[in-house]
N, C-alpha and C positions, 0 to 999 in steps of 0.2 A: 324121740331121739335116741334115749335108754339100749334101745334093742339095736340098733344100726354099732352101738359102740363094742357092742358083743360080739359082733360077726368076724366072720374069718376069713380069709378069702384068699383064692390060690390062682396062681397063673395059667391060663390053658396051655398045655403043654408045645399044641400047634402052633401058638402065637411066636413069630418073630420079629426081632428085636435086630436095628442095627444101631450105633456110633457114628453120627456123619457132624462134624465141626462143632462135638462138643455137646449136642441133641440127640436124643436117646427118639427114635422111630419106632412106634408099638404095632404090628399089622399082624391082627389073628388072621390063620388060616385053616380052623379048625372044619370039620365036616358040617357042623350044624351052623356053618358063616353064609350065607345065602347070596345067590347071583347078586341082589341088590345091594350086599352088604361089605362084596370086595374093594371098593372105592372104601371103606371103611378104614383108618387109621387114624394115630395119638401121634401128636410129635413133643415130645417131653422137652421144652426148651427152657426149664429153669430148676435150680440145684432142687430145689423144694421137691419138686414131682420126680426130678429121677430119685432124688432118695426114697421118696413114696413108696415109689414103684420098684426100689429095692428090699425094701419093708415086706413085701407081700409076698409070704412064704409060706401060707396056707397053715402055719400056726398061729402068726401076731393077729391081736381082734386088732380090731378098727380103735379102741380105747386104749391099747399099746401105742399103737402105730401113733396118732395122738399125742401120743406124752412124748414119745422118741421127736418128733415136731417141734413141740412148746421146747424142749429141752436142747436139743441143737440147735434151732433158729431164733432161740426166743421169739418164740411164735405167743399171741394171745391169744388164749384156749380158746374163748367160744369162737373168734374167726376161722381159728383152725382148723375146727371140729366143721365147723360149717363149709368150708376149702374142700377139706381130704373127703367129704361126705360124696360131695359136687364129684371132684375128681374120682373117684370110686367107680360111682353110680356110671361116668361115662364112658369108664374104660369096661364095665357090666356092661351096656348099652351095645358096645361094639365087640363084647364078647371075648376082650382081652382075658377077663377074670368073672370068676366063678363064685 
C-alpha cells in the first residue's frame, strides 16, 4: 500500500460533474470510455467523498489526500487510507481519473 500513497491522480478532462441537491454526479465521457461504460457514473453523496474529489488535482499524492482527510474530518488513519484507496480505485475503474 505504500506505493498507493505515492500515486498522484488527475481528473479526466472529459469527465463532467454536476451538483444536484448536495450530491456530486461524476460521469466520464472521454473517447476511451467504451459503449458499455456509458452508463458508468458515480454519485458522491457525502462531504468526505466530495472533498476527496476536490483534492484530486494532478499534484497531490494519495498520501497527501489521506493527511488532509485525517486532519479535516478527524478520521482514523488506517480506515481513511483503505476508504480513500477503494474510492480512488472505483473512480479509476470508470475512467474518471488516471
